[in-house]
VOBA-1610 file (N, C-alpha, C; in pm, whole numbers, padded with zeros to 5 digits, always signed):
BEGIN
Met+06657+02404-02276Met+06574+02486-02174Met+06445+02396-02153Glu+06442+02380-01998Glu+06327+02283-01952Glu+06190+02338-02009Met+06107+02273-02029Met+05955+02330-02072Met+05893+02351-01925Asn+05827+02488-01940Asn+05743+02523-01840Asn+05571+02489-01857Met+05526+02426-01756Met+05371+02359-01767Met+05293+02464-01826Glu+05296+02619-01767Glu+05232+02710-01798Glu+05230+02750-02000Asn+05346+02688-02065Asn+05356+02687-02189Asn+05329+02567-02264Val+05250+02469-02208Val+05240+02329-02270Val+05062+02366-02316Pro+05050+02348-02393Pro+04916+02344-02480Pro+04817+02275-02441Pro+04694+02314-02407Pro+04608+02263-02309Pro+04553+02095-02424His+04560+02109-02518His+04532+01982-02593His+04628+01865-02582Ile+04767+01928-02549Ile+04880+01808-02508Ile+04850+01776-02371Ile+04830+01855-02275Ile+04771+01809-02173Ile+04683+01721-02160Ala+04550+01758-02203Ala+04429+01644-02220Ala+04476+01533-02264Arg+04551+01516-02376Arg+04589+01391-02420Arg+04669+01311-02331Cys+04758+01376-02278Cys+04848+01311-02174Cys+04771+01246-02063Leu+04694+01326-01999Leu+04616+01279-01894Leu+04527+01153-01912Cys+04484+01162-02067Cys+04402+01069-02092Cys+04495+00927-02105Glu+04639+00961-02156Glu+04733+00831-02167Glu+04774+00777-02034Val+04782+00877-01957Val+04786+00803-01808Val+04701+00714-01752Phe+04598+00753-01773Phe+04462+00650-01720Phe+04450+00536-01784Val+04487+00540-01933Val+04485+00434-02027Val+04599+00309-02006Asp+04723+00377-01971Asp+04832+00320-01955Asp+04823+00237-01816Thr+04748+00323-01709Thr+04767+00255-01586Thr+04634+00154-01575Arg+04539+00161-01661Arg+04434+00066-01686Arg+04493-00096-01747Glu+04557-00025-01832Glu+04599-00158-01886Glu+04736-00216-01835Ser+04816-00150-01732Ser+04922-00208-01649Ser+04858-00304-01569Arg+04742-00231-01509Arg+04685-00317-01411Arg+04591-00427-01422Lys+04561-00415-01586Lys+04521-00544-01624Lys+04326-00554-01554Leu+04282-00408-01589Leu+04158-00316-01540Leu+04090-00315-01645Thr+03930-00319-01651Thr+03861-00331-01763Thr+03816-00203-01746Arg+03754-00146-01867Arg+03660+00012-01863Arg+03535-00036-01761Lys+03501-00162-01802Lys+03362-00157-01728Lys+03390-00190-01588Lys+03489-00248-01539Lys+03549-00235-01366Lys+03572-00054-01364Ile+03646+00002-01420Ile+03660+00144-01404Ile+03521+00213-01386Ala+03437+00190-01468Ala+03289+00255-01499Ala+03225+00208-01358Ala+03231+00087-01330Ala+03146+00053-01198Ala+03208+00136-01087Ala+03357+00124-01056Ala+03408+00213-00932Ala+03335+00392-00990Leu+03323+00420-01085Leu+03261+00562-01110Leu+03129+00559-01085Gly+03066+00465-01076Gly+02913+00448-01093Gly+02868+00494-01215Lys+02919+00446-01319Lys+02882+00513-01457Lys+02908+00385-01534His+02849+00410-01672His+02848+00317-01798His+02988+00290-01882Pro+03013+00187-01923Pro+03157+00176-01968Pro+03191+00276-02077Pro+03079+00308-02162Pro+03102+00404-02249Pro+03146+00541-02222Phe+03089+00572-02092Phe+03163+00693-02027Phe+03323+00714-01987Val+03361+00579-01972Val+03532+00569-01978Val+03585+00563-02085Thr+03523+00504-02205Thr+03583+00504-02324Thr+03618+00657-02359Asn+03455+00719-02348Asn+03510+00881-02400Asn+03587+00930-02326Leu+03609+00926-02185Leu+03728+01010-02160Leu+03860+00933-02203Glu+03874+00828-02208Glu+03989+00755-02256Glu+04049+00825-02430Gln+03929+00824-02472Gln+03965+00904-02611Gln+03964+01012-02658Glu+03935+01089-02501Glu+03966+01220-02542Glu+03807+01288-02583Asp+03732+01236-02573Asp+03577+01304-02642Asp+03524+01344-02496Arg+03573+01341-02394Arg+03520+01386-02280Arg+03618+01458-02191Gln+03628+01565-02153Gln+03738+01641-02088Gln+03688+01594-01867Ile+03777+01593-01810Ile+03751+01562-01686Ile+03759+01722-01640Leu+03637+01716-01554Leu+03610+01813-01449Leu+03744+01805-01327Ala+03777+01914-01290Ala+03878+01942-01182Ala+03818+01868-01059Ile+03703+01902-01021Ile+03633+01809-00917Ile+03620+01682-00949Glu+03637+01608-01058Glu+03609+01452-01074Glu+03732+01397-01061Leu+03838+01481-01058Leu+03969+01412-01077Leu+04024+01313-00953Trp+03970+01338-00860Trp+03975+01268-00751Trp+03903+01133-00775Lys+03788+01150-00812Lys+03731+00981-00818Lys+03807+00924-00940Phe+03835+00949-01048Phe+03901+00932-01152Phe+04016+00842-01095Ala+04102+00942-01036Ala+04266+00855-00991Ala+04185+00766-00925Ala+04124+00762-00796Ala+04085+00645-00719Ala+04063+00524-00785Ala+03949+00521-00897Ala+03884+00435-00955Ala+03997+00406-01040Tyr+04139+00444-01072Tyr+04208+00385-01143Tyr+04370+00324-01030Gly+04322+00344-00940Gly+04393+00301-00829Gly+04492+00395-00817Leu+04495+00512-00849Leu+04610+00617-00801Leu+04577+00731-00690Asn+04668+00834-00662Asn+04610+00943-00610Asn+04627+01048-00687Val+04587+01155-00687Val+04546+01288-00759Val+04708+01324-00766Thr+04790+01305-00669Thr+04931+01374-00696Thr+04989+01308-00813Glu+04996+01179-00801Glu+05068+01109-00913Glu+05023+01107-01049Val+04862+01127-01038Val+04829+01167-01171Val+04863+01300-01255Ile+04898+01373-01160Ile+04936+01492-01205Ile+05108+01505-01245Arg+05168+01436-01148Arg+05299+01404-01174Arg+05324+01347-01305Arg+05259+01242-01335Arg+05259+01156-01434Arg+05223+01254-01577Cys+05143+01303-01556Cys+05065+01424-01682Cys+05181+01503-01723Glu+05260+01557-01580Glu+05327+01667-01621Glu+05457+01626-01677Arg+05483+01491-01657Arg+05626+01463-01711Arg+05582+01422-01875Arg+05495+01377-01883Arg+05440+01333-02034Arg+05432+01461-02139Ser+05346+01579-02049Ser+05282+01683-02113Ser+05385+01781-02152Lys+05518+01775-02067Lys+05636+01839-02081Lys+05709+01780-02209Arg+05755+01632-02166Arg+05825+01574-02308Arg+05753+01604-02440Ala+05611+01608-02446Ala+05530+01593-02543Ala+05522+01728-02635Ala+05520+01842-02532Ala+05535+01988-02589Ala+05676+02020-02632Glu+05785+01971-02604Glu+05916+01983-02633Glu+05934+01880-02772Glu+05889+01779-02792Glu+05890+01704-02920Glu+05815+01772-03018Asp+05717+01824-02966Asp+05625+01917-03064Asp+05689+02031-03088Gly+05753+02102-03026Gly+05824+02232-03083Gly+05930+02197-03177Asn+05972+02075-03172Asn+06094+01998-03235Asn+06054+01958-03375Gly+05923+01987-03385Gly+05861+01942-03519Gly+05837+01791-03526Arg+05846+01710-03401Arg+05827+01586-03387Arg+05687+01565-03334Arg+05640+01450-03330Arg+05503+01420-03271Arg+05512+01299-03178Gly+05389+01304-03039Gly+05380+01201-03017Gly+05432+01228-02835Ala+05384+01156-02782Ala+05425+01151-02604Ala+05493+01065-02597
//
């Protein structure tokens, strides 16, 4: 049975969103400093986001996506795939995304 996003716990969605941004930054060889500059913030701001110490407001998602070189649709699509997979694994007694 396929996992429905309405059934995915919020903490899994938040974790997967952070993973999307970290993986994108690393694969594109971007630094937190460069992402922070694109956002007009300090690097610890990006660190807090990537380590799930800060949640992204919906209104901020467009700016974050652009700073990482993504569009919002792609961020959501990637997060949705990861979240469903992680929730299914969680439901089977396994951990990870």
